[in-house]
C-alpha positions in Angstrom: -4.2 5.9 -20.0 -1.5 3.3 -19.2 -0.9 2.4 -15.5 2.5 0.8 -14.7 3.0 -1.0 -11.4 3.7 -4.2 -9.6 2.7 -7.5 -11.2 1.7 -10.8 -9.7 5.1 -12.6 -10.0 6.6 -10.7 -7.0 3.3 -10.4 -5.1 2.9 -7.6 -2.6 0.3 -5.1 -1.5 1.2 -2.8 -4.5 0.3 -5.7 -6.8 -3.2 -5.6 -5.4 -3.3 -1.8 -5.4 -2.2 -1.5 -9.1 -5.0 -3.9 -10.1 -7.7 -2.3 -8.0 -6.7 1.2 -9.2 -6.6 0.1 -12.9 -10.1 -1.5 -12.6 -11.4 1.6 -10.8 -10.0 4.0 -13.4 -11.4 1.8 -16.2 -14.9 2.9 -15.1 -14.1 6.5 -16.2 -11.2 6.2 -18.6 -9.7 3.8 -21.2 -7.1 2.0 -19.2 -4.2 -0.4 -20.0 -1.6 -1.8 -17.7 2.2 -2.5 -17.8 3.3 -4.8 -15.0 6.7 -5.0 -13.5 7.1 -8.8 -13.5 10.5 -9.8 -12.1 11.7 -6.9 -9.9 15.2 -8.2 -9.1 17.1 -11.5 -8.8 14.7 -13.8 -6.9 17.4 -14.7 -4.3 17.4 -11.1 -3.2 13.7 -10.8 -2.6 12.5 -11.3 1.0 9.6 -13.6 -0.2 11.8 -15.6 -2.5 10.2 -19.0 -1.6 6.9 -17.9 -3.0 8.0 -16.0 -6.1 5.8 -17.0 -9.1 3.1 -18.6 -7.0 -0.5 -17.5 -7.8 -1.7 -16.5 -4.3 -4.2 -13.8 -5.3 -7.7 -14.3 -6.7 -7.9 -10.7 -8.0 -8.0 -10.2 -11.7 -7.8 -7.2 -14.1 -11.1 -6.4 -15.7 -11.6 -7.9 -19.2 -11.6 -4.3 -20.7 -8.1 -3.6 -19.4 -5.3 -4.8 -21.8 -2.3 -6.0 -19.7 1.3 -6.3 -20.7 2.9 -8.8 -18.2 5.6 -7.8 -18.0 8.9 -6.1 -17.5 11.9 -8.0 -16.0 14.8 -6.4 -14.1 17.4 -7.3 -16.8 15.2 -5.4 -19.3 16.0 -7.4 -22.5 13.7 -7.9 -24.4 10.8 -7.2 -22.0 11.4 -3.5 -21.7 11.5 -3.0 -25.4 8.2 -4.9 -25.7 6.7 -2.7 -23.0 7.7 0.4 -24.9 6.1 -1.2 -28.0 2.9 -1.8 -26.0 3.0 1.8 -24.8 3.4 3.0 -28.4 0.5 0.8 -29.6 -1.8 1.9 -26.8 -0.8 5.6 -27.4 -2.5 6.8 -24.2 -3.2 10.4 -23.1 -1.1 9.8 -19.9 1.3 7.3 -18.4 0.8 6.7 -14.6 3.7 5.2 -12.8 3.2 3.5 -9.4 6.2 4.3 -7.2 7.2 2.0 -4.3 10.7 0.7 -4.8 14.0 1.7 -6.5 14.1 -1.7 -8.2 11.8 -0.4 -10.9 13.6 2.9 -11.4 15.6 2.1 -14.5 12.5 0.6 -16.2 10.4 3.6 -15.3 13.1 5.9 -16.7 12.9 4.2 -20.0 9.1 4.2 -20.1 9.1 7.9 -19.1 11.6 8.8 -21.9 9.5 6.8 -24.4 6.3 8.5 -23.3 7.8 12.0 -23.5 9.1 11.3 -27.0 5.5 10.3 -27.9 4.2 13.5 -26.4 2.6 11.5 -23.5 2.6 13.2 -20.1 3.8 11.2 -17.1 2.2 11.1 -13.7 3.7 9.4 -10.6 1.7 8.0 -7.7 3.9 7.7 -4.7 3.3 5.0 -2.1 6.6 5.7 -0.4 9.3 8.3 -0.9 11.7 5.4 -0.7 11.2 1.8 0.6 12.3 1.5 4.2 14.4 -1.6 3.5 16.3 0.2 0.7 17.0 3.2 3.1 19.0 0.8 5.3 21.5 0.3 2.5 23.5 3.4 1.8 24.2 2.5 -1.9 20.6 1.8 -2.6 19.5 5.1 -1.0 22.1 7.1 -2.9 21.2 5.4 -6.2 17.5 6.2 -5.9 18.1 9.8 -4.8 20.4 10.4 -7.8 18.5 8.4 -10.5 15.0 9.5 -9.6 15.7 13.1 -10.4 15.7 12.6 -14.2 12.4 10.8 -13.8 10.9 13.6 -11.7 12.2 16.1 -14.3 9.9 14.4 -16.8 6.9 14.3 -14.5 3.8 16.4 -15.2 2.0 15.7 -11.9 2.1 13.5 -8.8 -0.4 11.7 -6.7 0.0 10.9 -3.0 -2.2 9.2 -0.3 -2.1 11.9 2.3 -1.0 15.4 3.3 1.7 13.7 5.3 3.1 12.0 2.2 2.8 15.3 0.2 5.0 17.0 2.8 7.5 14.2 2.9 7.8 14.2 -0.8 8.2 17.9 -1.1 10.9 17.8 1.7 12.8 15.0 -0.2 12.6 16.5 -3.7 12.2 19.9 -5.2 9.3 19.4 -7.5 8.9 23.1 -8.2 5.4 23.9 -9.4 4.5 20.3 -10.3 0.8 19.8 -9.5 -0.1 17.3 -6.8 -3.3 15.7 -5.7 -4.2 13.7 -2.6 -5.9 10.4 -3.4 -6.7 8.6 -0.2 -6.2 4.8 -0.5 -9.3 3.0 -1.9 -10.9 0.1 -0.1 -9.6 -3.4 -0.3 -13.0 -4.9 -0.4 -12.2 -7.6 -2.9 -12.0 -10.1 0.1 -15.1 -12.0 1.1 -16.7 -10.2 4.0 -18.9 -12.0 6.6 -21.2 -10.7 9.2 -19.6 -10.3 12.7 -19.6 -13.6 14.5 -21.5 -14.1 17.8 -19.0 -15.2 20.4 -20.0 -17.4 23.4 -16.6 -18.3 24.8 -15.7 -14.8 26.0 -12.4 -14.8 24.1 -11.3 -11.6 22.4 -9.5 -12.5 19.2 -6.8 -10.0 18.1 -5.2 -10.1 14.7 -1.9 -8.7 13.4 -1.7 -9.1 9.6 1.0 -8.0 7.2 4.7 -8.4 6.5 7.0 -8.4 9.5 9.5 -5.6 9.1 11.4 -3.3 11.5 9.0 -0.4 11.0 5.8 -2.5 11.6 6.2 -2.5 15.4 5.1 -6.1 16.0 7.5 -6.4 18.9 5.5 -3.7 20.7 2.4 -5.7 20.2 4.0 -8.9 21.6 5.1 -7.0 24.7 1.7 -5.4 25.1 -0.1 -8.7 24.6 1.9 -10.3 27.5 0.2 -7.8 29.9 -3.4 -8.6 28.8 -5.6 -11.1 30.6 -6.3 -14.7 29.6 -9.5 -13.8 27.8 -7.4 -12.5 24.9 -6.0 -14.5 22.0 -3.6 -13.1 19.4 -3.1 -14.4 15.8 0.0 -13.1 14.0 -0.1 -13.6 10.2 2.9 -12.4 8.2 6.0 -13.1 6.3 9.4 -12.1 7.8 11.3 -9.5 5.7 14.7 -7.9 6.1 15.8 -10.6 8.5 13.6 -9.1 11.3 13.3 -12.1 13.5 13.0 -10.2 16.8 9.1 -10.5 16.9 9.4 -14.3 16.3 11.9 -14.6 19.1 9.6 -12.5 21.4 6.7 -14.7 20.6 8.6 -17.8 21.6 9.6 -16.2 24.9 6.3 -14.5 25.7 4.6 -15.5 29.0 1.4 -15.6 26.9 2.9 -18.0 24.2 0.0 -20.5 24.6 -2.4 -17.8 23.5 -0.5 -16.7 20.4 -1.0 -18.3 17.0 1.9 -17.5 14.7 1.5 -18.0 10.9 4.9 -17.0 9.5 4.2 -16.9 5.8 2.5 -15.0 3.0 -1.0 -16.4 2.9 -3.3 -16.7 -0.2 -6.5 -14.7 -0.5 -8.8 -17.5 0.8 -6.8 -17.7 4.0 -6.9 -13.9 4.3 -10.6 -14.0 4.3 -10.7 -16.6 7.1 -8.3 -14.8 9.4 -10.2 -11.5 9.2 -13.5 -13.3 9.5 -12.2 -15.0 12.7 -11.0 -11.7 14.2 -12.7 -9.4 16.7 -10.1 -6.7 16.5 -7.2 -5.8 14.2 -4.1 -4.3 15.8 -1.5 -2.4 13.6 1.3 -1.1 15.8 3.4 0.6 13.1 6.2 2.9 14.1 5.9 4.7 10.8 3.8 4.3 7.7 2.5 6.1 4.6 -0.4 3.7 3.9 -1.5 0.2 5.0 -3.2 -2.5 3.0 -4.0 -4.5 6.1 -5.8 -1.4 7.5 -8.0 -1.2 4.5 -8.8 -4.9 4.6 -9.8 -4.5 8.2 -12.0 -1.5 7.4 -13.6 -3.3 4.5 -14.5 -6.1 6.9 -15.9 -3.5 9.3 -13.6 -4.6 12.1 -12.4 -2.3 14.9 -8.8 -1.4 14.6 -6.2 -0.2 17.1 -3.6 1.7 15.1 -0.7 4.0 15.8 -1.1 7.6 15.0 1.8 7.8 12.5 2.2 9.1 9.0 -0.7 8.8 6.6 -2.6 6.4 8.8 -4.1 9.3 10.7 -5.8 10.6 7.6 -6.7 7.1 6.4 -8.2 5.8 9.6 -9.4 9.0 11.2 -12.9 9.1 9.6 -13.4 5.4 10.4 -15.8 4.9 13.4 -14.0 1.7 14.4 -10.6 3.3 15.0 -8.7 3.7 18.3 -5.5 5.6 17.9 -2.5 5.0 20.1 1.1 6.6 20.1 3.8 4.5 18.4 6.5 2.5 20.2 4.5 2.4 23.5 3.4 -1.1 24.5 1.6 0.2 27.6 -0.5 2.6 25.5 -1.1 -0.1 23.0 -2.4 -2.4 25.7 -4.7 0.4 26.9 -5.9 1.0 23.4 -6.9 -2.6 23.0 -8.8 -2.3 26.2 -10.6 0.8 24.9 -11.5 -0.9 21.7 -13.5 -3.7 23.5 -16.7 -1.6 23.2 -16.3 -1.5 19.4 -16.3 -5.3 19.1 -19.3 -7.1 17.8 -20.7 -4.7 15.2 -19.6 -3.8 11.7 -18.3 -0.3 11.1 -18.8 1.5 7.8 -15.7 1.8 5.6 -15.3 5.5 4.6 -12.8 4.8 1.8 -13.9 4.9 -1.8 -12.3 4.2 -5.2 -14.7 6.8 -6.7 -12.9 9.4 -4.5 -9.6 8.1 -5.9 -10.7 8.5 -9.5 -12.0 11.9 -8.7 -8.5 12.9 -7.6 -7.0 11.6 -10.8 -9.6 13.5 -12.8 -8.8 16.7 -11.0 -5.1 16.2 -11.6 -5.6 15.4 -15.3 -7.7 18.6 -15.6 -4.9 20.7 -14.1 -2.3 19.3 -16.4 -4.5 19.7 -19.5 -5.7 16.2 -20.0 -9.4 15.5 -20.5 -10.5 19.0 -20.0 -14.1 17.9 -20.6 -14.1 15.6 -17.6 -16.4 16.9 -14.8 -14.5 17.0 -11.5 -16.0 16.7 -8.0 -16.2 19.4 -5.5 -13.6 17.8 -3.2 -10.7 20.0 -2.1 -7.9 20.4 -4.6 -4.4 20.3 -3.2 -2.3 23.4 -3.8 0.9 23.4 -5.8 3.9 22.1 -4.1 6.0 24.9 -2.6 9.1 25.6 -4.8 11.3 26.3 -1.8 10.8 22.9 0.0 13.5 20.3 -0.2 
């Protein structure tokens, strides 16, 4: 198979996911990767200052041929990607969907695949990026231009039942088969044993990009009500001009107990911040999936997370989870208090890349690829209802 997804040049959580998924699938299938290299003009990218910097230590396995990659202006990179696809001649093309910036490239790859008799599968991380939804022209473009891509799709993969329902509400996929593949672990970061604290300080961590839907402002308000034994570290890059959390940090009555690292940090620093935390707090107001949640679970840390979207299914089986309602600073503060008893021991991460590859194997079996592959006994998701929009 060929997996197409985010490359390293415009680094994001999907870059890590595409690599981890490709490496996991390689254990069961022959896998190649086509990376989307330059997604859009760098000046339009929220993380423009770091574009092209190598901040990740993660690598594709030696057995995974990689084409890196496709640029937004297409010529000549997209033609070379098609040539790579033709040379690999896979049984299936798997497209990672997370932004409309790659839609025109995916359309070309899908057309080329179908002409070669290669089925196309799409794994949805979002129905549409929340930042793009704020721009009417971008939302309209994606809604219109994605339909020819979906018309050439043989199957879809989502991370949760919530996402499956959201996708079927947004688009009529008829009887296109769908499988739920829960997000695999982000256990590529170095994990240390829980530290023994003697100073009585409870160290909270917020990690991830700072965007309107992430709810960081709710955490800043909640933290201001907590006692002096608490310390909060906020590590994240501001996107979409969302400076309200930064402004609230500066005005917070607890400002002297807040460390603010307002940038995208390399992997070595990620390890340090999680190793130094007692508790991870993710106050999202909406979310389909969360890389920081999976990093926290891989470290065995307790998490306080809002019960929104796909996070309920992702974090529900994790013994270190405390759920709170979204957009409620008082409930968030209470949840942090409830999580105190979970601090100091490592909780087992229930996520698994083997479960992800099982979901892919089931989907491939349903669409007639690799019929000889043994599938697991996990539940198969029924066909999408043809009357949902």
